[in-house]
C-alpha positions, 0 to 999 in steps of 0.5 A: 598813544598808550599802545605806542608807548607799550610797543616802544618800551617792549622794543627798547627793552629787547634791544638792551637784552641783546647787549648782554644775554646770549642767543637765542634767549632775547628772541625767545623773550621777544616772542613770549613778551609780545604775546603778553603785550598783545593780550594786554592791549586786546583786553584794553581795547575791548574794555574801552566802552566800559570807561564810565562810572557805575550807573552812568552811560557817558564815557569819561573824557580821559582814562583817569589816573587810576587806569593810567597806573594800571596800564603802566604796571601792565606794560612792566608785567609784559617785560617780566613775562618774557623771562618765561622758559629761559634760564635764570640770568646768572650774572651778578645783579641781572639775576635780580632782574625778574624779581625787580620787574615783578616788584615794579609791576605789583607795587602800583597795584596798591595805589591805582585803586586808591587813585581811582577812588580819590579822583572819583574815576571808578569804572568797569574798565579799571576793574577789568584791567586790574583783574586781568593784570593780576591774573596774568601776573599770578600765573606768570610768577607761578610758572617762573617760580616753578621753572626756577625751582623756587617752589614745587611743581604743584604750586602752579595750581595757585596760578591756575586757580582763578582760570579754573574757577572762571572756567567752572562758572562758564561751564555751569552757565552753559549747562543752565546750572545756577551760579550764585554771587559771592558775598563781599569778603574782607578775608579774600582781599586780605589773603590776596594781598598777602599772596602778592607779598610772597610773589614779590620776593619769591624770585629774589636770589636771596630766598632758596629751597627748602625754605621757599618750599615750606612757605609756598606750601602753606600759602597754597593751602590758604589760597586754594582753600579760599578758592574751594570755599568760594566755589562751594558758595558759587554752586550753592553748597554753602550759603552766600550769607554765613550764619551766626554759628559760622561767624562764631566759629570763625571768630574763635579760630582767628582769635585762638589759633594764632594765640596757640602759635605764639605759645608754640613759638615760646616753646620752640625758642626755649626748646632750642635754648635748652638743647643747645646753649644761649644764642650768641648775638654776634651781629645786628641781624641776631639782635633784630631777630630777637626783637622780632620774636619778642614782638610776635610773642607779645602780638605787636604788629604781628604780620609785619614782624612775620615778614621781617622774620622771614626776610631775616631767615632768607638772609641767614641762608645766604651763608649757611643752610637753614637748620631744623629750628629755623625751618620750624620758625618758617612754619610758625612765621608763615601761619602768623603772617596769614592769621595775625597774632589773634587774642591778647595782641598788644597792637594789630595796626597792620590789619587795617592796612591789609583788610581796609580799602584805602581811599574809600569815600563815605 
C-alpha cells in the first residue's frame, strides 16, 4: 500500500510538471526521481524484517507512526531529487519549489523519532529508514546547491562525506583491519541538526552568493572536521572514550571562543559606527537587527538569534549587495550558530532543543 501511494504521488507530480515546465525537463525529472523512488522502496523492502523492538524477535503488527512519517517524508524527498541536472525554475513562485519540497521532506525528521519513542515503537527499520533518507537528502541537496551555484563546487564533499566514511569502514573490514565503535556524541547530533538548518534554506531564491559561499564554507569546516574526528576514532588513532584532559580543553573552547566572538561582534559594530555614522533605523528590519545583535552580545538564545540575523541579511541582499561589514557579520553569526554564545550567557534555552532527544523515556 505504501509503495502504491509513493508511485501514484510520483506520477501525479510528473503530470503537473508537464503543464508548465518546458520539454525535456519533466521527462528528466521523471527518470531521476524514479531512480530515487526505486532506491527508497528497495531499502524499505530489505529492512522490513527489522520491524521489531530491540531485544525482541516478533515483528510489529504495524509500521507505527514514526516509520509512517519517515516513509512519507522519503516520498517528498523523491520529488525533490527529480530537480537534479535541470535548470532552476525561474517563473515567480516556482523558483521556490525545490526549496519548499526539501523543507517539507526535512521538517518531519524532527518528529518521526519523537513519535516512535512516545509510542514505544523504536525499531531497526526506523533507524535504517531515517539514516538512508537523511543520507540521500544531504547528497541531493548538496548536488543541487552546487548546480544552482549557491555554494562552491567543493561543498559536494559534505554530501559525500557519509558515503566515504561508510566505504572506508567497509574496506577496513574487508582487509581484516580493526574498526572501533563510535561513542555517543551529543555534538554530532547537534551539528547534524544545524547542518540540516542550512540545507533547509540554501535553495530559497532570497539567499545568494557571496553570503551563501561564506556560510557554506564555515559549515563545511565544522561538518568535515567532525567526520575526520570520527574517522580517527574509528581506526583507533583517537580513544573511543575521551580523557579528562580532552574534556577540559573542549569545555574551555566551548565556553570562551564564543565569548571572544561576542566581544568581536561589539568591536565590529562600533568600528562600523565610527567609520560611517549612526545607523538610520528606517524599517522594522533595522530595529529587529539591532535587537538581535543585542541578544547575541548578551547571550540570549544565541543560536536562534544567529539564525534570525542570517535571515535578515538574506532579506537585505534582495535589494542591494552585501557590504564588507555585513559579510563580516555573516562570519560571526555562523560561528555563533554552531558554538552558541558560551560563557556568561543570560539564556541558552535553545541548547536543550538542539542537543536533547525529545520523547526519550526514563
